[in-house]
C-alpha positions as CSV (number, residue, x, y, z in Angstrom):
1,L,-6.7,17.5,-53.0
2,Q,-3.8,16.9,-51.0
3,E,-0.3,18.0,-51.3
4,F,1.8,14.8,-51.7
5,I,4.3,14.5,-49.6
6,P,6.8,12.5,-51.2
7,G,8.7,9.3,-49.1
8,L,6.0,8.7,-46.3
9,D,5.1,5.6,-45.2
10,S,2.3,5.9,-43.1
11,D,-0.1,8.1,-41.8
12,Y,-1.6,9.9,-37.9
13,R,-5.3,9.6,-36.9
14,V,-5.7,11.8,-34.2
15,I,-9.0,12.2,-32.7
16,V,-9.5,14.1,-29.9
17,L,-12.6,14.3,-27.7
18,G,-12.2,17.1,-24.7
19,D,-9.1,17.2,-23.8
20,R,-8.5,13.1,-24.8
21,F,-5.7,12.9,-27.7
22,Y,-6.4,9.1,-29.2
23,V,-3.4,8.1,-31.6
24,S,-3.5,5.6,-33.9
25,R,-0.6,5.4,-36.5
26,R,-1.5,3.8,-39.8
27,M,0.7,2.1,-41.9
28,T,0.8,1.9,-46.0
29,K,0.7,-1.0,-48.2
30,Q,3.9,-1.0,-49.7
31,G,3.6,0.1,-53.3
32,D,0.6,2.5,-52.1
33,W,1.1,6.0,-51.1
34,R,-2.0,5.5,-49.1
35,A,-2.5,5.4,-45.5
36,S,-6.1,5.9,-45.5
37,G,-7.9,2.6,-45.1
38,T,-5.5,0.0,-45.0
39,K,-6.4,-1.4,-42.1
40,L,-2.6,-1.6,-41.3
41,F,-3.3,0.4,-37.5
42,T,0.3,0.4,-34.7
43,Y,-1.0,2.1,-31.3
44,D,2.3,3.6,-30.0
45,P,2.1,4.8,-25.7
46,K,5.6,6.7,-25.9
47,P,3.6,10.5,-26.2
48,N,5.0,12.2,-29.4
49,P,5.3,16.0,-27.9
50,D,5.8,18.0,-31.5
51,L,2.6,15.1,-33.5
52,L,0.7,16.7,-30.0
53,D,1.2,19.8,-29.6
54,Y,-0.2,20.3,-33.2
55,A,-2.8,18.3,-32.9
56,S,-3.7,20.6,-29.4
57,S,-3.7,23.9,-31.6
58,L,-5.8,22.7,-34.7
59,Y,-8.3,21.8,-32.1
60,Y,-8.7,24.9,-30.2
61,K,-8.8,26.6,-33.4
62,V,-11.9,24.8,-34.5
63,S,-14.9,25.4,-32.0
64,S,-15.8,22.1,-31.6
65,P,-15.9,19.1,-29.2
66,S,-14.5,16.7,-31.3
67,L,-12.0,17.0,-34.2
68,A,-10.3,14.1,-36.0
69,M,-6.7,14.7,-38.0
70,D,-5.2,12.9,-40.3
71,V,-1.5,14.1,-40.0
72,G,2.3,13.4,-41.7
73,I,5.6,13.6,-40.5
74,S,8.5,14.3,-43.2
75,D,11.8,16.4,-42.8
76,N,9.9,18.8,-43.4
77,G,7.2,19.2,-40.7
78,L,4.1,18.1,-39.9
79,H,1.2,18.1,-42.4
80,L,-3.2,18.6,-42.2
81,F,-3.9,16.3,-44.7
82,E,-7.8,16.3,-44.0
83,F,-9.7,16.8,-40.9
84,Q,-13.8,16.2,-39.8
85,A,-15.6,17.5,-37.0
86,L,-18.7,15.5,-36.6
87,H,-18.2,12.0,-38.8
88,F,-15.2,10.0,-38.1
89,G,-14.0,6.7,-37.7
90,V,-13.6,5.8,-34.4
91,T,-10.8,2.9,-34.4
92,P,-8.2,4.1,-32.4
93,I,-10.7,5.0,-29.3
94,V,-12.2,1.2,-29.3
95,L,-8.7,-0.8,-30.6
96,G,-6.5,2.1,-28.8
97,P,-4.6,0.7,-25.5
98,G,-5.6,4.2,-24.1
99,Y,-5.1,8.1,-24.6
100,F,-2.8,11.0,-24.4
101,I,-3.4,14.2,-21.8
102,K,-1.8,17.0,-20.7
103,H,-1.0,17.4,-17.6
104,R,1.1,20.3,-16.2
105,G,2.7,21.4,-19.0
106,E,4.0,17.4,-20.5
107,W,1.4,14.6,-22.5
108,K,0.7,11.3,-20.1
109,F,-0.2,8.1,-21.9
110,Q,-3.6,7.2,-20.3
111,E,-4.5,3.3,-20.7
112,G,-7.9,2.6,-21.2
113,S,-11.1,4.3,-22.3
114,G,-14.6,4.3,-22.2
115,S,-16.9,3.1,-25.0
116,Y,-17.4,5.3,-28.0
117,E,-20.9,6.6,-26.4
118,A,-19.6,7.9,-22.4
119,E,-16.0,9.1,-24.4
120,L,-18.3,11.3,-26.9
121,A,-20.3,12.7,-24.1
122,Y,-17.1,13.4,-21.8
123,A,-16.1,15.6,-24.8
124,I,-19.1,17.3,-25.2
125,D,-19.4,18.2,-21.5
126,H,-15.8,19.4,-21.7
127,Y,-16.7,21.7,-24.5
128,L,-19.6,23.3,-22.2
129,V,-17.8,23.6,-19.1
130,N,-14.7,25.0,-20.9
131,R,-16.8,27.2,-23.5
132,M,-18.9,29.0,-21.4
């Protein structure tokens, strides 16, 4: 069960692979409260530091090379609706324009990405190097 947050017109799908944060905004259909499954995605190369910091804090609490999160933003803050660590959709990675990375304390957008397989290999390598 998920808490219903009134007034949302979207949620954010954040997929973390290592130190790379892929973000898509998923819009709801008119008259429907669900954003998941609508296939109405938008991508913004301008970082949302609150969203990225929130996703980063959750990612570093979970010991996994990858983490996918559905996050809502309301007047009351950020809300984690669900997460997956092993099996999740990869649309933001394969169709998105790039990813965010934190560099010297600031979120920067990096255009482009490799194949999902290359990105997953990067995430596993990053995980092993930084967790040992």
